[in-house]
C-alpha positions in Angstrom: 177.2 152.4 126.6 177.7 153.7 123.0 180.7 152.5 121.2 182.6 155.3 119.4 185.1 155.4 116.6 188.4 157.0 117.3 188.3 156.2 121.1 191.6 154.5 121.2 195.1 155.2 120.0 194.4 156.9 116.6 198.0 156.4 115.4 197.9 152.6 116.0 194.5 152.3 114.4 195.8 154.1 111.2 198.9 152.1 111.1 197.0 148.8 111.3 194.5 149.9 108.8 197.0 151.1 106.2 199.3 148.0 107.0 202.3 149.9 107.9 205.4 148.1 109.2 204.4 147.9 112.9 201.2 146.0 111.9 202.7 142.5 112.6 204.6 143.1 115.8 204.8 139.4 116.8 206.3 136.5 115.3 203.9 135.0 112.6 201.4 132.5 114.1 199.5 130.1 111.9 196.3 131.0 113.9 196.6 134.7 114.3 196.9 137.8 112.3 195.2 141.3 112.3 192.9 140.2 109.6 191.8 137.0 111.3 191.2 138.8 114.6 189.0 141.5 112.8 187.1 139.0 110.9 186.3 136.9 114.0 185.2 140.2 115.8 182.7 141.0 112.9 181.4 137.5 112.9 180.8 137.7 116.8 179.2 141.0 116.4 176.9 139.9 113.5 175.8 136.9 115.5 175.6 138.2 119.0 175.8 141.9 119.0 178.7 144.3 119.3 178.4 144.1 123.1 179.5 140.5 123.0 182.8 141.5 121.1 185.7 141.2 123.7 189.3 140.2 123.4 188.5 137.2 125.6 185.5 136.2 123.3 187.5 136.6 120.2 190.4 134.5 121.7 188.0 131.7 122.5 186.6 131.8 118.9 190.1 131.6 117.5 191.3 129.0 120.1 194.2 131.1 121.4 195.2 132.7 124.6 193.7 136.1 125.2 196.8 137.9 125.8 198.2 136.8 122.5 195.7 139.0 120.7 197.3 142.2 122.2 200.5 141.5 120.2 198.5 142.3 117.0 195.7 144.7 118.2 196.1 147.1 121.2 192.6 146.9 122.5 188.8 146.9 121.7 188.8 150.6 120.7 191.4 150.1 117.8 189.6 146.8 116.9 186.4 148.6 116.5 188.0 151.2 114.1 189.4 148.2 112.0 186.0 146.4 112.0 184.3 149.6 110.6 186.7 149.8 107.6 186.7 146.1 107.0 183.0 145.8 106.5 182.9 148.2 103.6 183.1 147.0 100.0 186.7 146.2 98.9 186.6 146.0 95.2 183.9 148.7 94.6 182.7 149.2 91.0 182.9 152.6 89.7 179.9 154.9 90.0 178.5 156.4 86.9 179.1 160.0 86.4 175.6 160.8 87.2 175.2 162.4 90.7 171.5 161.1 91.3 172.3 157.5 90.0 175.5 157.6 92.2 173.7 158.7 95.4 170.9 156.3 94.9 173.3 153.4 94.4 175.3 154.7 97.5 172.1 154.7 99.5 171.2 151.2 98.6 174.6 149.9 99.3 174.6 151.5 102.8 171.1 150.2 103.5 172.2 146.6 102.6 175.4 147.1 104.7 173.5 148.3 107.9 170.9 145.7 107.5 173.5 142.8 107.1 175.5 144.2 110.1 172.7 145.2 112.6 175.1 146.6 115.1 176.7 149.1 112.6 174.3 152.0 112.8 174.5 152.0 116.5 178.1 153.0 116.5 178.9 156.7 117.0 180.9 157.6 114.0 181.1 161.4 114.6 185.0 161.0 114.7 185.8 158.3 112.1 189.2 156.9 111.4 189.5 156.7 107.6 191.1 153.5 106.4 191.8 152.4 102.9 188.3 151.1 102.1 186.7 154.2 103.4 189.0 156.3 101.3 188.5 154.3 98.3 184.7 154.5 98.6 184.8 158.2 99.1 187.0 158.5 96.0 184.6 156.5 94.0 181.5 158.5 95.2 183.3 161.8 94.3 184.1 160.5 90.9 180.3 159.9 90.4 179.4 163.4 91.6 181.6 165.2 88.9 178.5 166.4 87.0 176.9 167.9 90.0 177.1 171.7 90.2 178.0 171.7 94.0 181.2 173.0 95.7 183.4 170.4 97.2 181.9 171.1 100.6 178.4 170.7 99.1 179.4 167.3 97.6 180.5 166.1 101.1 177.3 167.5 102.5 175.2 165.7 100.0 177.1 162.4 100.8 176.6 162.8 104.6 173.0 163.8 104.2 172.3 160.6 102.4 174.4 158.5 104.9 172.8 160.1 107.8 169.2 159.4 106.7 170.1 155.7 106.0 171.9 155.3 109.5 169.0 156.8 111.3 166.4 154.8 109.6 168.6 151.6 110.0 168.8 152.4 113.8 165.0 152.5 114.1 164.5 149.3 112.1 167.4 147.4 113.5 166.4 148.5 117.0 163.0 147.1 116.7 164.3 143.8 115.7 166.8 143.7 118.4 164.3 144.7 121.0 162.2 141.8 119.8 165.2 139.3 120.1 166.2 140.6 123.6 162.7 140.9 125.2 161.0 137.9 123.7 158.0 140.2 123.0 157.2 140.8 119.3 156.5 144.1 118.0 152.8 143.1 117.4 152.5 142.0 121.0 154.1 145.3 122.2 151.7 147.5 120.3 148.6 145.2 121.2 149.5 145.8 124.8 149.0 149.6 124.3 145.7 149.2 122.3 143.1 149.5 124.9 144.2 152.8 126.3 145.0 154.1 122.9 141.5 153.2 121.5 140.0 155.0 124.5 142.1 158.1 123.8 141.1 158.2 120.2 137.5 157.8 121.1 137.7 160.8 123.4 137.5 163.2 120.5 140.7 165.0 121.8 142.8 163.6 118.9 140.6 164.0 115.7 143.6 164.0 113.2 145.0 160.7 114.7 141.5 159.2 114.7 141.1 160.0 111.2 144.1 158.1 110.1 143.5 154.9 107.9 144.1 151.5 109.6 147.3 150.9 107.8 148.9 154.4 108.5 151.7 152.8 110.7 151.9 149.6 108.7 154.8 150.6 106.4 157.5 147.9 106.1 161.2 148.7 106.6 161.5 148.6 102.7 158.6 151.0 102.3 160.2 153.4 104.7 163.5 153.3 102.9 162.1 153.7 99.4 159.9 156.6 100.5 162.6 158.4 102.5 165.2 157.9 99.8 162.8 159.3 97.1 162.3 162.4 99.3 166.0 162.9 99.9 166.9 162.5 96.1 164.0 164.9 95.1 165.2 167.5 97.5 168.8 167.3 96.2 167.4 167.4 92.6 165.6 170.6 93.5 169.0 172.1 94.9 170.8 171.2 91.6 168.0 172.8 89.5 168.1 176.0 91.5 171.9 176.1 91.2 171.8 175.5 87.5 169.1 178.1 87.0 171.1 180.7 88.8 174.1 179.8 86.8 172.3 180.3 83.5 170.4 183.4 84.7 167.1 182.0 83.9 
């Protein structure tokens, strides 16, 4: 089952993220706080996968009773919203006022984030809950895009285009690693098992373009894939900027 943001009580998630008065509903506990619960949940997700995150599992990690967690966080849906904001950079360095340098740095930061938290790209964030770190990150990004000749809508589209390609690539790369962990079958063994029938198919003459590929055609590493895709996306955006500027100058 796909985990989704915004699936719980949106008002409670926002209140907890933005630390409004209802955040600490229970008496102070030396072992418990919203922050400690969220941090424990992220540690479990990083080590064991998001499917292992439950209120019971978190309570065991913190050595407290399960029901005591509900005084701080309503449930797993709201907890997921808090986790997604927490993994973002807290003290973000300002981006340069250079749209291309800004988007390239953003892409590299997101790639690193998705690789460190392998569960993250699998979360459906089509309805995100915007917490303070997400808002601060967006503010910094927009500051770096001030020199781009895009409308407000186009700036958001540029950001979501870059983030979307990063998330998609991370899902593929992280998924392959997770499949290896869960099945005990390496990616090399997986493809080796298909080799006999694929060789016969290529030798049949029905797939001449496939047969003509070099042996290393499918040997790109995760980093190779990232660098190639990033350059393609940035080149495409650069062409968009140049067309916009050319129209503006009448050339």
